[in-house]
VODRENDREN-673603 format. One line per field, with one value per residue: x, y negated, z negated of N, C-alpha, C in turn; residue in three letters. Coordinates in steps of 0.02 Angstrom, whole numbers, plus 50000, padded with zeros to 5 digits. Each point is the difference from the previous one (the first is absolute). Last residue first. Example, Ala and Ser with C-alpha at 12.3 -4.5 7.8 and 13.67 -1.06 7.14 Angstrom:
BEGIN
n.u 50642; 50015 .
n.v 50112; 50286 .
n.w 49646; 50004 .
ca.u 50042; 49955 .
ca.v 49941; 49941 .
ca.w 49997; 50000 .
c.u 49961; 50045 .
c.v 49945; 49940 .
c.w 49963; 50000 .
resn Ser; Ala .
***
This chain:
BEGIN
n.u 57911; 50059; 50029; 50130; 50039; 49981; 49844; 50061; 50245; 50265; 50229; 50279; 50235; 50174; 49934; 49782; 49836; 49758; 49808; 49788; 49816; 49840; 50022; 50159; 50215; 50179; 50235; 50168; 50150; 50118; 50037; 50170; 50073; 49862; 49953; 49844; 49874; 49830; 49804; 49813; 49809; 49982; 50208; 50218; 50248; 50280; 50235; 50153; 50118; 50192; 50204; 50147; 50073; 49968; 49836; 50073; 50234; 50227; 50245 .
n.v 46844; 49737; 49739; 49772; 49713; 49766; 49857; 49936; 49897; 49968; 50073; 50012; 50014; 50072; 50025; 50083; 50175; 50069; 50123; 50161; 50110; 50081; 49944; 50092; 50066; 49853; 49938; 49888; 50025; 50094; 50244; 50153; 49954; 49941; 49935; 49920; 49860; 49918; 49849; 49826; 49976; 49893; 49945; 50152; 49989; 49948; 49986; 50161; 49982; 49869; 50083; 50129; 49967; 50050; 49869; 49796; 49955; 49858; 49871 .
n.w 53670; 50023; 50106; 50072; 50015; 50027; 49887; 49795; 49952; 49997; 50137; 50026; 50129; 50170; 50226; 49953; 49838; 49881; 49842; 49906; 49799; 49817; 49758; 49832; 50089; 50147; 50163; 50216; 50240; 50205; 50061; 49911; 49774; 49777; 49725; 49781; 49785; 49775; 49877; 50007; 50156; 50229; 50097; 49946; 49951; 49971; 49905; 50046; 50193; 50009; 49916; 50132; 50259; 50234; 50110; 50097; 50131; 50012; 50095 .
ca.u 49948; 50035; 49956; 49954; 50021; 50052; 49985; 49958; 49930; 49950; 49940; 49939; 49966; 50023; 50064; 50015; 50059; 50041; 50016; 50075; 50014; 50004; 49958; 49939; 49959; 49957; 49934; 49988; 49952; 50010; 49941; 49978; 50049; 49998; 50022; 50040; 50009; 50064; 50041; 50057; 49989; 49920; 49961; 49953; 49944; 49956; 49951; 49980; 49970; 49935; 49974; 49958; 50027; 50046; 49974; 49955; 49929; 49960; 49918 .
ca.v 50054; 50071; 50048; 50057; 50069; 50023; 50003; 50046; 49982; 50018; 49966; 50035; 49963; 50009; 49962; 49975; 49959; 50000; 49944; 50007; 49962; 50037; 49967; 49976; 50058; 49995; 50044; 49993; 49983; 49928; 49952; 50016; 49981; 50056; 49983; 50032; 50017; 50012; 50061; 49993; 50032; 50013; 49941; 50000; 50025; 49998; 49944; 50012; 50049; 49968; 49953; 50040; 49972; 50042; 50065; 49989; 50017; 50071; 49985 .
ca.w 50001; 49997; 49952; 50017; 49972; 50047; 50065; 49981; 50011; 49931; 50011; 49969; 49960; 49923; 50006; 50064; 49995; 50045; 50023; 50015; 50060; 50069; 50040; 49960; 49993; 49941; 49981; 49935; 49956; 49994; 50037; 50071; 50038; 50040; 50058; 50011; 50070; 50035; 49998; 49967; 49941; 49973; 49990; 50051; 49971; 50033; 49986; 49931; 50011; 50016; 49950; 49938; 49937; 49972; 50001; 49939; 50021; 49983; 49967 .
c.u 49996; 49944; 50040; 49985; 49965; 50011; 50050; 49971; 49954; 49931; 49948; 49942; 49932; 49956; 50032; 50062; 50015; 50070; 50065; 50004; 50071; 50008; 49977; 49934; 49937; 49958; 49976; 49927; 50014; 49936; 50023; 49942; 49979; 50047; 50006; 50017; 50059; 49989; 50066; 50043; 50058; 49999; 49925; 49962; 49953; 49928; 49947; 49953; 49945; 49952; 49924; 49966; 49942; 50033; 50044; 49980; 49964; 49928; 49983 .
c.v 50027; 50051; 50056; 50047; 50052; 50073; 50051; 50018; 50060; 49970; 50014; 49951; 50030; 49951; 50012; 49959; 49989; 49956; 50009; 49927; 50002; 49956; 50044; 49962; 49987; 50059; 49989; 50038; 50005; 49972; 49922; 49962; 50033; 49969; 50067; 49982; 50048; 50015; 50006; 50059; 49989; 50030; 50018; 49937; 49999; 50050; 49995; 49946; 50001; 50044; 49970; 49955; 50020; 49979; 50046; 50075; 49997; 50005; 50062 .
c.w 49953; 49995; 49995; 49955; 50032; 49972; 50033; 50077; 50009; 50013; 49950; 50019; 49976; 49944; 49941; 50010; 50077; 49972; 50047; 50051; 50012; 50055; 50063; 50048; 49964; 49994; 49926; 49978; 49938; 49960; 49988; 50033; 50075; 50071; 50057; 50074; 50003; 50085; 50030; 49967; 49946; 49937; 49987; 49983; 50050; 49980; 50040; 49983; 49933; 50015; 50033; 49957; 49950; 49934; 49955; 49971; 49924; 50024; 49985 .
resn Asp; Leu; Lys; Arg; Ala; Glu; Asp; Ile; Leu; Met; Ile; Pro; Ile; Gly; Gly; Arg; Ile; Pro; Tyr; Ala; Leu; Gly; Ala; Ser; Lys; Ser; Ile; Leu; Glu; Gln; Ala; Glu; Ala; Asp; Tyr; Ser; Leu; Pro; Gly; Gln; Thr; Gln; Pro; Cys; Val; Leu; Ala; Glu; Leu; Met; His; Arg; Asp; His; Ile; Pro; Asp; Thr; Met .
***
């Protein structure tokens, strides 16, 4: 079974729920980063948590 976050097509299909903009993957922090929204969405157990309320605000 393929880990969803490592599936390139899956990652490219995800967009920021707030801005509908692109996301970048931060492997070290296990987050998907939305520069346009200034948010970092966590990845837990290989599953992106795409909820604005769960996102961390970027400095």
